[in-house]
Structure formats: C-alpha cells, structure tokens
C-alpha positions as CSV (number, residue, x, y, z in Angstrom):
1,X,327.9,309.5,22.6
2,X,326.4,310.7,19.3
3,X,327.6,308.4,16.5
4,X,328.5,311.3,14.2
5,X,330.3,313.4,16.9
6,X,334.1,313.6,16.3
7,X,336.6,312.5,18.9
8,X,338.0,316.0,18.9
9,X,334.7,317.5,19.9
10,X,334.0,314.8,22.5
11,X,337.4,315.1,24.1
12,X,336.9,318.9,24.4
13,X,333.5,318.3,26.1
14,X,335.0,315.9,28.6
15,X,338.1,318.0,29.2
16,X,340.6,315.2,28.5
17,X,343.3,314.9,25.8
18,X,342.0,313.4,22.5
19,X,344.8,310.8,22.5
20,X,343.7,309.7,26.0
21,X,340.1,309.3,24.9
22,X,341.0,307.4,21.8
23,X,343.3,305.0,23.8
24,X,340.4,304.5,26.3
25,X,338.0,303.8,23.4
26,X,340.3,301.2,21.9
27,X,341.6,299.4,25.0
28,X,338.7,299.8,27.5
29,X,335.7,300.0,25.3
30,X,336.9,297.7,22.5
31,X,335.8,300.0,19.7
32,X,337.6,300.9,16.5
33,X,337.2,303.4,13.7
34,X,335.0,302.4,10.7
35,X,334.5,304.0,7.4
36,X,330.9,305.1,6.8
37,X,328.8,303.8,3.9
38,X,327.6,306.5,1.6
39,X,324.3,305.5,0.0
40,X,321.6,307.1,-2.1
41,X,318.9,309.0,-0.2
42,X,315.6,307.2,-0.3
43,X,312.2,308.8,-0.1
44,X,309.2,306.9,1.3
45,X,308.1,306.3,-2.3
46,X,311.5,304.9,-3.1
47,X,311.2,302.5,-0.2
48,X,307.8,301.4,-1.2
49,X,308.9,300.7,-4.8
50,X,312.0,298.8,-3.6
51,X,309.9,296.6,-1.3
52,X,307.3,296.0,-4.1
53,X,310.1,295.0,-6.6
54,X,311.7,292.7,-4.1
55,X,308.4,291.0,-3.4
56,X,307.9,290.5,-7.2
57,X,311.4,289.1,-7.6
58,X,311.0,286.6,-4.8
59,X,307.6,285.5,-6.1
60,X,308.5,285.3,-9.8
61,X,312.1,284.3,-10.3
62,X,314.0,281.2,-9.3
63,X,317.3,282.9,-10.1
64,X,318.5,286.5,-10.3
65,X,317.9,288.1,-13.8
66,X,321.1,288.9,-15.7
67,X,322.3,292.3,-14.7
68,X,324.1,294.5,-17.3
69,X,325.9,297.6,-16.2
70,X,328.6,300.1,-17.0
71,X,331.5,301.1,-14.8
72,X,334.3,303.7,-15.1
73,X,337.8,302.3,-14.3
74,X,340.5,304.8,-13.7
75,X,344.2,304.3,-14.6
76,X,345.2,305.6,-11.1
77,X,343.0,305.2,-8.1
78,X,345.6,305.5,-5.4
79,X,343.4,307.5,-3.0
80,X,341.4,304.4,-1.9
81,X,342.5,302.6,1.2
82,X,346.0,304.0,1.3
83,X,347.7,304.6,4.7
84,X,351.2,305.2,5.9
85,X,352.5,303.8,9.1
86,X,355.5,305.8,10.5
87,X,356.8,307.3,13.7
88,X,356.7,310.7,12.0
89,X,354.5,312.1,9.4
90,X,356.3,311.4,6.1
91,X,354.3,314.3,4.5
92,X,354.0,312.2,1.4
93,X,352.0,313.9,-1.3
94,X,350.9,312.7,-4.8
95,X,349.3,314.9,-7.4
96,X,346.0,313.8,-8.7
97,X,344.9,314.7,-12.2
98,X,341.8,316.8,-12.5
99,X,340.2,314.5,-15.0
100,X,342.1,311.2,-14.7
101,X,342.3,308.9,-17.7
102,X,339.8,306.0,-17.5
103,X,337.9,303.5,-19.6
104,X,334.2,302.7,-19.6
105,X,333.4,299.0,-19.5
106,X,330.2,297.0,-19.5
107,X,329.5,293.5,-18.3
108,X,326.5,291.3,-17.5
109,X,326.3,288.3,-15.1
110,X,324.0,285.9,-13.4
111,X,324.6,282.9,-11.2
112,X,326.0,280.8,-14.0
113,X,327.6,283.1,-16.6
114,X,329.5,286.3,-16.9
115,X,329.7,288.2,-20.2
116,X,332.5,290.7,-20.4
117,X,334.2,293.0,-20.1
118,X,333.3,295.1,-23.1
119,X,335.1,298.4,-23.5
120,X,333.5,301.5,-25.0
121,X,335.4,303.9,-27.1
122,X,334.9,307.1,-25.2
123,X,331.7,307.9,-23.3
124,X,328.5,305.9,-23.5
125,X,325.6,307.2,-25.5
126,X,322.6,305.5,-26.9
127,X,324.3,304.8,-30.2
128,X,327.4,303.1,-28.6
129,X,325.2,301.2,-26.2
130,X,323.0,299.9,-29.0
131,X,326.0,298.9,-31.0
132,X,327.4,297.0,-28.1
133,X,324.1,295.1,-27.6
134,X,323.7,294.4,-31.3
135,X,327.3,293.5,-32.3
136,X,328.6,292.0,-29.1
137,X,326.3,291.1,-26.2
138,X,323.5,289.3,-28.1
139,X,326.0,287.4,-30.3
140,X,327.8,286.3,-27.1
141,X,324.6,285.0,-25.7
142,X,323.8,283.2,-28.9
143,X,327.2,281.6,-29.0
144,X,326.5,280.2,-25.6
145,X,323.0,279.1,-26.6
146,X,321.4,280.9,-23.6
147,X,319.6,284.0,-25.1
148,X,316.2,282.4,-24.9
149,X,316.7,281.7,-21.2
150,X,318.1,285.1,-20.2
151,X,316.2,287.9,-18.5
152,X,318.1,291.1,-18.8
153,X,317.9,293.8,-16.2
154,X,319.4,297.3,-16.7
155,X,319.1,300.7,-14.9
156,X,317.3,303.7,-16.3
157,X,320.2,306.0,-17.5
158,X,319.5,307.9,-20.7
159,X,321.5,305.6,-23.1
160,X,319.4,302.6,-21.9
161,X,316.1,304.5,-22.3
162,X,316.5,305.5,-26.0
163,X,313.7,304.3,-28.2
164,X,316.1,302.5,-30.5
165,X,317.5,300.6,-27.6
166,X,314.1,299.7,-26.2
167,X,312.9,298.5,-29.6
168,X,316.0,296.3,-29.9
169,X,315.5,294.8,-26.5
170,X,311.8,294.2,-27.2
171,X,312.9,292.2,-30.3
172,X,315.8,290.4,-28.7
173,X,314.3,289.7,-25.3
174,X,310.6,289.8,-25.8
175,X,308.9,290.2,-22.4
176,X,312.2,289.3,-20.8
177,X,314.0,292.5,-20.0
178,X,313.5,294.7,-16.9
179,X,314.3,298.4,-16.8
180,X,313.0,301.9,-17.5
181,X,310.5,301.7,-20.4
182,X,310.2,297.9,-20.4
183,X,306.8,296.5,-20.9
184,X,304.9,296.6,-17.6
185,X,302.8,293.6,-18.7
186,X,303.5,290.8,-19.1
187,X,307.0,291.8,-17.7
188,X,306.6,291.2,-14.0
189,X,308.1,294.3,-12.4
190,X,309.5,297.8,-12.6
191,X,313.0,298.2,-11.4
192,X,313.2,300.8,-8.6
193,X,315.4,303.9,-8.9
194,X,318.4,304.4,-6.6
195,X,318.9,300.7,-5.9
196,X,322.4,299.7,-6.9
197,X,322.7,297.7,-3.6
198,X,320.2,295.2,-5.1
199,X,322.3,294.5,-8.2
200,X,325.2,292.0,-8.4
201,X,327.4,294.3,-10.5
202,X,327.3,297.1,-7.9
203,X,327.2,295.0,-4.7
204,X,329.9,292.5,-5.7
205,X,331.5,292.6,-9.2
206,X,332.8,296.2,-9.5
207,X,334.3,296.2,-6.0
208,X,336.0,292.9,-6.7
209,X,337.6,294.1,-10.0
210,X,338.7,297.4,-8.5
211,X,340.2,295.7,-5.5
212,X,342.5,293.7,-7.8
213,X,343.6,296.5,-10.1
214,X,343.7,299.6,-7.9
215,X,347.1,299.0,-6.3
216,X,349.2,300.4,-9.3
217,X,349.3,303.0,-12.0
218,X,348.8,302.1,-15.6
219,X,350.7,303.8,-18.4
220,X,347.9,303.7,-20.9
221,X,344.4,302.5,-21.4
222,X,345.4,299.3,-23.1
223,X,347.5,298.3,-20.1
224,X,344.5,299.1,-17.9
225,X,342.2,297.0,-20.1
226,X,344.6,294.1,-20.0
227,X,344.5,294.3,-16.2
228,X,340.7,294.3,-16.1
229,X,340.5,291.3,-18.4
230,X,343.0,289.4,-16.2
231,X,340.8,290.3,-13.2
232,X,337.7,289.0,-14.9
233,X,339.5,285.8,-15.7
234,X,339.9,285.1,-12.0
235,X,336.1,284.9,-11.4
236,X,335.2,281.2,-10.9
237,X,331.7,279.5,-11.2
238,X,331.7,279.3,-7.4
239,X,332.3,283.0,-7.1
240,X,329.4,283.7,-9.5
241,X,327.1,281.6,-7.3
242,X,328.2,283.4,-4.1
243,X,327.7,286.8,-5.8
244,X,324.2,285.7,-6.8
245,X,323.4,284.4,-3.4
246,X,324.5,287.7,-1.9
247,X,322.1,289.6,-4.1
248,X,319.3,287.3,-3.2
249,X,320.1,287.8,0.5
250,X,319.9,291.6,0.0
251,X,316.6,291.3,-1.8
252,X,315.2,289.4,1.1
253,X,316.7,291.9,3.6
254,X,315.2,294.8,1.6
255,X,311.8,293.2,1.6
256,X,311.9,292.4,5.3
257,X,313.1,295.9,6.2
258,X,310.4,297.8,4.2
259,X,312.7,298.8,1.3
260,X,315.6,300.1,3.4
261,X,319.2,300.2,2.3
262,X,320.9,296.8,2.5
263,X,324.6,297.9,2.6
264,X,324.6,298.0,6.4
265,X,322.3,295.0,6.8
266,X,324.2,292.5,4.7
C-alpha cells in the first residue's frame, strides 16, 4: 500500500469496513499509526552544502561548537500529544487564542556547558540580540573563564546578520564564530541553511524543555519563565554529553547520506 494513502481510502478500495482493516493491520500485520516528521524542503544545492559542512565539522572540530538559538515558548500548548480515551466521544473542546501569549528565550550549549535561559522583552531584533550578547552572554562566558575556548554557531536570521552584531562577534570571538556573514577564512565553514536537525538546540534541547512544561497552563509570563528555568535546572552534565553525541551522530549520518535529513535516520 502507498504510505500516504489513508485507511479510509484503502478500505473503500478493498470493499471492507475501515474498522476491520485497522484491526487486521494491528493484530495480523503488527503495524501501528505513527506521526509524520515535517521537515524543511531541501534542494540539491542544500544537500551539497549540508554534506560539505558536515565534512568540515568532522575534519576540523573535536567537539561540537556552542550553538546559540532563540525559541518561542507558549503559555498554553495543550494541542500537542493530547488524546482522550473513552467509550464515547466526550466532545471536549477548548478554545485556543488567536495569538497565544508567549515568551522568547535564548540559550547556548555545548557538550560541557549550558548558558541560559535568557528572556527577551518582546520580539527579537538586532538591537535586543546585540544587547543580550554584550550584557549577558559574553559576561557569562567570562565568568566561567571559557570565552577564549568557545566557538559560537548561530543561524542566519536577520537579527543575527546585522552589521553591529557581526562586528561585535568579530571582536568577541575572532575567527571563532560560525554563521551568516562570518569570516569565510580562516573560519573553517559556512553553516548551511535549513539545517535545524544538525543543531543541539533544535534536535534535543527545545523538545526536552517543552516536554516538561507543556502539560499545564500558565497564568502569566513570569510563571512560565519560572517553569522554564526549573526545566533548565534539571539538565545534568550527562544529559549535555548525550545531546552533543546525538548531534555528532546526526552530522555523521548527514554526511554518509549525501546531505539528507537526519530526523528519520537518527
């Protein structure tokens, strides 16, 4: 059967009740329903860039560069993974706000350290992003005594690409930051677009934090921030190591599979 064909359509083609077919699939065929993974569409050029980047990472770095990234966290995210088990349909309905309240946070991590969370006041623009780097992130690195050893990697969204931001990164991380507009030489690589699966924030951290906090509503943003901070506090050194290993594994898989998505390979 075609993997994207619905059970309703297939049962009509076979002339059997849908319930009978689903029962046969579960009991006799041993299959079960799975949620699909929705990933960014990749062009041939994207795949080439991803493979090239992975090759450079594997040949240049002994550890994953520190990844810094933003994430929107909503006060109510009750749509995710919510099911009702009942003999009859309870017809439960919950109204969802058109623009639900949320906070924008930022964090950076590598195999040994996690810096964050940092919460922006409102949306992120180049001024607020630069202020965060200047007044919080770099001082945090200096307090730990690790700035000279850190390679910072970021994506290419407009706030990260502003000239003032790039100039600050050039001064604070000379030849040690990776992203849109970073020095091509002597910096070793250009980060490929549409590659969140290759970053630890996207493939591990954000999902872990959301899994912890998504089961309840929050009355205000401060309550949500407290929950996020508490979730971050549960991350152990062992977990950081495992997250980093997962990203390395994905980088290897991406290289071995000619730049393909790794969400279904990992």
